[in-house]
C-alpha positions as CSV (number, residue, x, y, z in Angstrom):
1,X,-14.8,6.6,-14.4
2,X,-14.8,3.2,-15.8
3,X,-15.5,2.5,-19.5
4,X,-18.7,0.8,-19.5
5,X,-20.2,-0.7,-22.8
6,X,-24.0,-1.9,-21.5
7,X,-24.1,-4.0,-24.6
8,X,-21.5,-6.4,-23.2
9,X,-23.8,-7.1,-20.2
10,X,-25.0,-10.7,-20.4
11,X,-28.8,-10.8,-20.9
12,X,-30.8,-12.7,-18.0
13,X,-34.0,-14.7,-19.3
14,X,-36.8,-15.0,-17.3
15,X,-36.0,-12.4,-14.7
16,X,-37.6,-8.9,-14.7
17,X,-35.3,-6.1,-13.2
18,X,-36.3,-3.6,-12.2
19,X,-39.5,-5.0,-11.1
20,X,-42.7,-2.6,-11.6
21,X,-45.2,-1.8,-9.1
22,X,-43.5,-2.9,-6.2
23,X,-44.4,-1.1,-3.2
24,X,-41.9,0.4,-0.9
25,X,-41.3,-1.5,2.3
26,X,-38.6,-1.4,5.3
27,X,-36.1,-4.3,4.8
28,X,-34.7,-5.9,8.0
29,X,-31.4,-7.3,6.6
30,X,-28.7,-9.4,8.5
31,X,-25.2,-9.4,6.8
32,X,-22.8,-12.1,7.8
33,X,-19.2,-12.5,7.1
34,X,-18.7,-16.2,6.1
35,X,-16.1,-18.4,7.0
36,X,-15.3,-16.5,10.3
37,X,-16.0,-18.0,13.6
38,X,-17.4,-16.7,16.0
39,X,-19.5,-15.0,13.4
40,X,-19.1,-11.5,12.6
41,X,-22.4,-9.7,11.6
42,X,-24.4,-6.8,11.5
43,X,-28.1,-6.0,11.1
44,X,-29.4,-3.2,9.0
45,X,-32.9,-1.6,8.7
46,X,-33.3,0.5,5.2
47,X,-35.7,1.4,2.6
48,X,-36.4,-1.7,-0.2
49,X,-35.8,0.8,-3.1
50,X,-32.3,1.2,-1.9
51,X,-29.8,0.3,-4.6
52,X,-27.1,-2.1,-4.5
53,X,-24.5,0.5,-5.1
54,X,-25.7,2.1,-1.9
55,X,-25.8,-1.1,-0.2
56,X,-21.9,-1.8,-0.9
57,X,-21.3,1.8,0.4
58,X,-23.1,0.7,3.9
59,X,-21.4,-2.7,4.5
60,X,-18.1,-1.3,3.7
61,X,-19.3,1.6,6.4
62,X,-20.7,-1.1,9.0
63,X,-17.9,-3.4,8.5
64,X,-15.2,-1.0,8.5
65,X,-13.7,-1.8,5.2
66,X,-11.5,0.4,2.7
67,X,-13.1,0.0,-0.6
68,X,-10.1,-0.2,-2.6
69,X,-11.0,-3.9,-3.7
70,X,-13.2,-5.0,-6.6
71,X,-16.7,-6.0,-5.2
72,X,-19.9,-7.9,-6.9
73,X,-23.2,-9.2,-5.8
74,X,-24.7,-12.7,-6.9
75,X,-27.6,-14.9,-6.0
76,X,-29.4,-18.2,-7.6
77,X,-31.5,-17.3,-10.7
78,X,-35.0,-18.0,-9.2
79,X,-36.0,-20.1,-12.1
80,X,-32.7,-22.1,-12.4
81,X,-30.9,-22.2,-8.9
82,X,-27.7,-23.7,-10.7
83,X,-27.4,-20.5,-12.6
84,X,-25.9,-17.5,-11.0
85,X,-27.3,-14.1,-11.4
86,X,-24.4,-11.7,-11.1
87,X,-24.6,-7.9,-10.4
88,X,-21.3,-5.7,-11.4
89,X,-20.0,-3.3,-8.4
90,X,-19.4,0.2,-9.8
91,X,-15.8,1.3,-9.3
92,X,-14.3,4.6,-10.2
93,X,-10.8,3.4,-11.7
94,X,-10.1,4.9,-14.6
95,X,-10.1,1.5,-17.0
96,X,-12.1,-1.0,-19.0
97,X,-14.0,-3.4,-17.4
98,X,-15.0,-6.9,-18.7
99,X,-18.8,-7.1,-18.6
100,X,-19.5,-10.3,-20.2
101,X,-19.5,-12.1,-16.5
102,X,-22.5,-9.7,-15.5
103,X,-25.9,-9.3,-15.9
104,X,-26.8,-6.0,-14.2
105,X,-25.0,-3.1,-12.8
106,X,-25.6,-2.1,-9.0
107,X,-26.6,1.2,-9.3
108,X,-29.4,0.2,-11.7
109,X,-30.8,-2.6,-9.3
110,X,-32.8,-2.0,-6.0
111,X,-33.2,-4.5,-3.2
112,X,-36.8,-5.1,-4.0
113,X,-35.9,-6.2,-7.5
114,X,-34.0,-9.2,-5.9
115,X,-35.2,-9.9,-2.3
116,X,-38.6,-10.9,-1.6
117,X,-40.4,-13.4,0.8
118,X,-39.4,-16.4,-1.9
119,X,-35.8,-15.1,-2.4
120,X,-34.3,-14.1,0.9
121,X,-30.5,-14.4,0.2
122,X,-28.1,-12.4,-1.9
123,X,-24.4,-12.7,-1.6
124,X,-21.7,-9.7,-1.6
125,X,-18.1,-10.6,-2.6
126,X,-15.5,-8.3,-1.5
127,X,-11.7,-8.4,-2.5
128,X,-11.4,-11.3,-5.2
129,X,-8.2,-11.9,-3.7
130,X,-9.0,-12.5,-0.1
131,X,-12.5,-13.4,-1.2
132,X,-14.7,-12.0,1.6
133,X,-18.2,-13.4,1.1
134,X,-21.3,-11.7,3.0
135,X,-24.5,-13.4,3.4
136,X,-26.9,-11.0,3.0
137,X,-30.5,-12.3,4.4
138,X,-33.9,-10.8,4.3
139,X,-35.2,-11.3,8.0
140,X,-38.2,-9.1,8.0
141,X,-40.3,-6.7,6.2
142,X,-42.2,-4.0,7.4
143,X,-44.6,-1.2,6.1
144,X,-42.8,1.9,5.0
145,X,-43.0,5.0,7.2
146,X,-42.1,8.4,5.5
147,X,-41.1,9.4,8.8
148,X,-38.4,6.6,8.7
149,X,-34.6,8.1,8.9
150,X,-32.1,5.6,7.6
151,X,-30.4,3.2,6.8
152,X,-29.7,2.1,10.3
153,X,-27.2,-0.3,11.8
154,X,-29.0,-1.9,14.8
155,X,-27.0,-4.7,16.0
156,X,-23.8,-6.7,15.3
157,X,-21.1,-8.7,16.8
158,X,-17.2,-8.6,16.6
159,X,-15.0,-6.6,14.5
160,X,-14.5,-7.3,10.8
161,X,-10.9,-8.6,9.7
162,X,-8.2,-5.7,8.8
163,X,-8.0,-5.2,4.8
164,X,-5.3,-7.8,3.0
165,X,-5.4,-10.2,6.1
166,X,-5.5,-13.0,3.6
167,X,-9.2,-14.0,3.7
168,X,-11.0,-16.0,6.5
169,X,-8.4,-18.8,6.7
170,X,-5.4,-16.3,6.8
171,X,-7.4,-14.0,9.2
172,X,-8.0,-16.6,12.0
173,X,-4.5,-18.2,11.5
174,X,-3.2,-14.5,12.6
175,X,-5.8,-14.5,15.6
176,X,-4.1,-18.1,16.8
177,X,-0.5,-16.4,16.0
178,X,-1.5,-13.6,18.5
179,X,-2.5,-16.1,21.5
180,X,0.9,-17.8,21.0
181,X,3.6,-15.2,20.4
182,X,5.6,-13.5,22.6
183,X,4.8,-9.6,23.5
184,X,7.5,-8.3,20.7
185,X,6.0,-10.3,17.8
186,X,2.2,-9.5,19.1
187,X,3.3,-6.1,19.0
188,X,4.3,-6.5,15.3
189,X,1.1,-8.3,14.3
190,X,-0.9,-5.4,15.9
191,X,1.1,-2.8,14.1
192,X,0.1,-4.4,10.9
193,X,-3.5,-4.8,11.9
194,X,-3.8,-1.6,13.3
195,X,-3.3,-0.5,17.0
196,X,-6.6,-0.4,18.0
197,X,-7.7,-3.3,16.3
198,X,-10.1,-5.5,18.6
199,X,-11.7,-8.6,17.1
200,X,-14.4,-8.4,20.0
201,X,-15.2,-5.1,19.4
202,X,-17.9,-3.5,16.8
203,X,-17.6,0.0,16.0
204,X,-21.0,1.5,17.0
205,X,-22.9,2.6,14.1
206,X,-26.7,4.0,15.0
207,X,-28.2,2.4,17.7
208,X,-28.7,-1.0,19.1
209,X,-32.3,-2.5,18.9
210,X,-33.3,-6.3,19.2
211,X,-35.7,-7.7,17.0
212,X,-38.2,-7.5,19.6
213,X,-38.0,-4.0,19.9
214,X,-37.7,-3.2,16.2
215,X,-41.3,-4.8,16.0
216,X,-42.4,-2.5,18.5
217,X,-41.4,0.5,16.3
218,X,-42.3,-0.7,12.9
219,X,-45.0,-2.9,13.5
220,X,-45.5,-6.6,12.8
221,X,-43.4,-7.7,9.9
222,X,-45.4,-8.6,6.7
């Protein structure tokens, strides 16, 4: 387990985390991988009390990442947008971590502590080398229903890139190569990417529900 000295976290003035007295809601999030065209995205419905450490696990699952790189969340400070509030992702490696760049730990922050009608965006960075940035947008909020069984991935398009594929630029260059190379070379790249890899297909997780159907199930958004 990592060595964590909580005293090394940076103070974050003017920001209440965790927030007190916040009602539980259902959040509809759209998570889009930046720098890829056509876009790679997933739509998720989950409790607003979900921690950011759990959201990390869900993104890993829904985008078919393998989870062996560092990650963090960040968002602009509500009172000073030029300042970035950083949430450190928890890792299970046996090493000390420099906490001086971070303000909070992912397992201590809930979605409702950050996302609201006034703050609808947060970013998830996975793999500090390839630099995969995911834009997380709060699309809608619904009243919470105790019968809700989730989280649910209810939509999405295109497969996420394979691990260690060079970031957005490197990945798209590899796709261009696939269009031009001969069959032998294509087979070599596909062996590296995974023989079953298809950039046009999304691994089916959960059920597909359009935004209109979601409102029909959960009621009007708040």
